[in-house]
C-alpha positions in Angstrom: -3.9 15.4 -4.1 -0.9 14.1 -2.1 2.3 13.3 -4.0 3.8 9.8 -3.6 6.8 11.3 -1.8 4.5 13.1 0.6 2.8 9.8 1.5 6.1 8.0 2.0 7.4 10.9 4.1 4.3 10.7 6.4 4.4 6.9 6.7 5.2 6.1 10.3 6.3 9.7 11.0 9.0 9.5 8.3 10.5 6.2 9.3 9.9 4.6 5.9 11.5 7.5 4.1 14.6 7.2 6.4 14.8 3.4 5.8 14.6 3.8 2.1 17.3 6.5 2.0 19.6 4.3 4.2 19.0 1.3 2.0 19.6 3.3 -1.1 22.9 4.6 0.3 24.0 1.1 1.2 23.1 -0.2 -2.2 24.9 2.6 -4.1 28.1 2.1 -2.0 28.0 -1.6 -2.6 27.4 -1.2 -6.4 30.4 1.1 -6.6 32.6 -1.3 -4.5 31.6 -4.5 -6.3 30.6 -3.4 -9.8 27.5 -5.5 -9.5 23.8 -4.6 -9.7 21.8 -3.8 -6.6 18.0 -3.5 -6.3 15.6 -1.6 -3.9 12.0 -2.8 -4.0 9.1 -1.1 -2.3 5.8 -3.0 -2.1 2.8 -1.1 -0.8 -0.3 -3.0 0.1 -3.4 -0.9 0.4 -6.3 -2.4 2.4 -9.7 -1.1 3.3 -10.0 -0.1 6.9 -13.7 0.8 7.0 -15.5 4.1 7.1 -13.6 5.4 4.0 -10.1 5.0 5.5 -7.3 2.7 4.1 -4.4 1.0 5.7 -1.0 1.0 4.1 1.5 -1.8 4.7 5.0 -1.2 3.3 7.4 -4.0 2.6 11.0 -3.0 1.6 13.5 -5.3 0.2 17.1 -4.3 -0.4 19.2 -6.5 -2.6 22.7 -5.3 -1.7 25.5 -6.8 -3.9 28.1 -8.6 -2.0 31.8 -9.0 -2.7 32.7 -12.5 -3.9 35.3 -13.9 -1.6 36.4 -16.7 -3.8 38.0 -20.0 -3.1 41.3 -20.9 -1.3 43.2 -24.2 -1.4 44.3 -25.7 2.0 45.8 -29.1 2.8 44.4 -31.1 5.7 46.9 -32.4 8.2 46.5 -35.7 10.0 45.3 -33.9 13.2 42.6 -32.1 11.2 44.3 -28.7 11.1 44.6 -26.9 7.8 47.8 -25.7 6.2 48.7 -23.8 3.0 51.8 -25.9 2.6 51.5 -29.3 0.8 52.8 -31.9 3.3 53.9 -34.1 0.4 56.1 -31.4 -1.0 59.6 -31.3 0.6 61.2 -28.0 1.5 63.8 -26.8 -0.9 67.3 -26.3 0.6 67.3 -22.6 -0.2 70.2 -20.4 1.0 71.3 -16.8 0.5 73.7 -16.3 -2.4 76.1 -13.4 -2.0 77.3 -11.8 -5.2 80.4 -9.7 -5.4 80.0 -6.7 -7.8 82.3 -7.1 -10.8 83.2 -3.8 -12.5 81.9 -3.4 -16.0 84.7 -3.3 -18.6 84.6 -1.3 -21.8 84.4 -3.3 -25.0 87.5 -3.0 -27.2 87.5 -3.9 -30.9 
């Protein structure tokens, strides 16, 4: 009796086994990166092919978790360009302030 792994290894001269291994590596790496759950599904359809033989049809689905990018706030300019700066907010007149070091004096009672 053939083992399941032997059948998978012989399917399309090992191409299915290689695909499954690659999909699994990709899922494991993504699970580690994202902390989310991944899933690898193998669906084997077995159909009669006449004279005692059967045909196997493999369908592999890899649910690889993706990093959530999140949202960003932009302001639309009159010409349609986007800016991170609110056009209604005026610029503050910021300037560099130089400070002269003052020596620390000892406290006398």
